[in-house]
N, C-alpha and C positions, 0 to 999 in steps of 0.2 A: 354546090353549095348550098345547104340543107334548111327553110322555113319550115317554122309552124305555123299556120292560116286557122286563125281563129275564123270560124265564119258563120253558113246561115244566111246570109242578105245576099244580096246580088252583087255586093259590089264584089263580095267574097269569088264569088261564080267565075267575075270579071275576071280577077285580080289572076286565081290561079290557069283559069287557060293564057293568058296573056302570059306569063310569064316560064310557062310548061312549051318545048322542052329542055329549055337553057338552065333555066332555074330547078333543083331539087321542091317538091310544096308538099308538103300533109297536112291538108287542109280538116278540118277536127270540125265535126258538126255533135251538140250537145244530146241530140235526138227527142228530144221532145215535142220532134212535128213528124209521122206516120207520114211515111213515100217521100224524105222532103227531094227536093230537085238539088242533085249530085253534082259537087267541079266534079273536073279535070281532073285527074291525077287519085294519086295512092285516099284515102278517104279514111278515115278514126270515129269512131258513135259510142259519147258516150263521157260523163267525164274523167279530173282528173284521181280529185281527192282534195281539193283540196291547193290550199300553197305548195306545202307538203311535199305532193303527190304530184301535181304539176313538175316542182321542182324535181325529184327521182324523174320524171319521165326528160323532162328533156336533157336531162344529162343520159338516161341511159341512152337517150333516140342519137344521140349526135347531131340535135341539132344547132344553127349557126344562128339563128335570128327568131325574133316572131313578131307577127305581123297579127293584131288583131280588127279584124272585119263582121265582129256580130254586133248584133244591132243596139243601139242607142243608150241600151235601157237595159243590154245586160250586165247589171253593175259589177254582179260577185265574181264573175269570170273576169272583165275585164282590171280586176284591183287584182285581183289572186296573179296573172298575171305578171300586170306590174313589178310587185313585189317578190316575187321567180323572178323574174327577168333580170331587176337590179342585185340579188342576193348572187347575182351567176353571172352576173355583169354579163351580160350578152343584149346584143344589140334588139330596140323593139321600138313599132312602131302600133297606134291605134287612126282607122282607118275612118274618121270619126265625120260623117258625110255632112254637112250645114245644116244645124233648124230651123227650121221653114216661122217666116218674120208672125209673130200674137200679135202685133200690133191688132188693137178691136177683139181678142179674146178674153179673156175670164179666166189667164193664170194660175197655173194651181200646186204647192208641191210635191203632193199625194191625189191616188185615186176615194181613199178617203175624203182629199179636199175637195176631189168633186163633185163627191156624193151628199157632203154638206152646200156646197154651191146650188144642185139642186132641189134638192130637199127646202132651204133658205128661200129659193125664188116663185116655189112653188110651177115647178114645169113636171106637164102628164104627161110626154110623152119624147123619149133618151134616144138617142143612134144613138148606142156606145161600141167606140172602135176602138179598147185598149188596151183587148188578149183575155188571153185564157181566165188568168193568174186573177185578175184584178173585176173580175165577174165578181165577190164573195163582199165587194167594197158594198156595192149598192143594194145589198138584198133586205134590206132598210127606210128605202124609197119610197114611201108614199107612189110608185108613176109605173107606168105603162115603157117596157124597152126592147127595141131594138138589138140585139147583139150581134156583131155580125167578128167570127171568128174563126183562124184556119179549124182546131179541133175544137170538137165539142168539154167545155168544161161539166167538175163534178156537178150532179143536178143536187146537187147540199149548198152547191155555192149559188144557183139561180136565187135573182126579184120571183116573187112570183107574179107576178104579169111578166110575160116577155113573150116573144118570137127567136128561137136562133137561128140563124142564119151562118153557114156555113161556106165560107166562103176566103180564096186564094186569092189577090192584087195581080197584074196590075188593077188599077177600075179607070173605067172614058166616065167625064162628066156624064155624059147621059145614062147613064144605069144610075150615078148616085143620085144625080138631077131626079128622077124616077120615081126610089127609095126613097127620098124625104117627103116626096109629093102623094105619092100611096098609103107611106104609114104615117102621117098626119106630125111631121116628126117638128119639134118646139125647142128646142137643145140640141148638138153636136159635142159629144165627151171623145176624141183625143187626145191620142199621147204627141209628143214634139216628135215625132219621127225621125222627119225631113223626109227627102227626096221626091222622086215623079213620080214612083207605082201606087201613094194612096194619098197624093195632094190633093187629087176632082173634086174628095166632099167638099175638102175649105169652101174652092170656087164654087161649087153650086149649095153648101149655108150661105154665101156672102148672095150672091144670086135667088137666094128668096127668102130673105132678111133673116133666119136661121142662129140663134147667138152658138157660138162656142168658147168651152173649157174645156181648159188644154194642158196637161198633167206636160210640167218642166221637168226635162230630162237630169239626171242626176250627175253631179260632174266631177267630172273628169281624174286618175289618179292624176297627184299632185308632180308638173316638171313631166310628163309622157309627151315625146316629137311627134306632131298628130301630123294625117295627110287630108284631103277633103273628096278623093276618088280616086279610084282603084286605077290612075295614068299615073298621077303623084306620085303613091303608096308604092307601082313598077321602074318609078322614077328610081326613090328610095333606095332600093332590094337592090337590082341594080348597079348605082351605084355601089354599094357596102359593097355587093361579086367584085365590082371593079378592085375593089379598092384591098380585098384579099392578098 
C-alpha cells in the first residue's frame, strides 16, 4: 500500500516512522523552510500546482490513500487534498491535533483582527508568534514587537520597531517566561496551533498576567475524516491496508 503523507509537522514525522517499513510512505513538504527536519522514507519537496496538479500526481504515482498531517493553518493544501481525493475516490484522513483551550484569550479570526485588537487596547510591547507570513498585518500598529519565526520574513513586511528572533521549537516554560520578562511583553499573539511544542508560552503568559490574542484556526473541509494524533492515524492506515 502506498500513501501520500502531507507533512512538515512533528506528528507527520512520527507517523512516517511508525508506518514503515510495512507501508510505503511518500512524505511531501512544502519547501518553505530551509533545512527542514526530514521524515523517514521517501520525500518530495515543493507544491503540486493546485487541485488539478495534485490529482494528476496522485493518479500518476499510484497512491492508495492520503494522510494530511500539515499544520492546522495550512488551509490551502488541506482544501486541495480534500477536493482531489473526493474527485478520485481516494481514502483521505486529516491528522488534526486538538486545539488549545481559548479560555481567557481574546479570539480573533485573522492576523489583521489581532493587529486591530492590539491597536485598540493600546498595547506597547507584543510577542508575535504567528509565523513569517503574518508579520505584514502588524506593520501599521504603533507598538514594538518581539517576532519569533523559523525563517526571516521579507524586510519590507516587518513593523518599524521590532526585534527578530530566529528560532525553532520545542520551547520550555523557563525560557518562555524569561523572554516575557526580559522584553517587558504586555501582550502575546499566537495562532491556535495546538500541541505541546509551543504551549509553554501560554502557561508563562498566564502566570505573568499577560493577555493573549489568539487567531482561531480555519475550518476543515466539510465531511473529512480526522484523527487527533499519529497513533490514531497509523491505526486508520493499517486498518485500510488490512481491508484491501
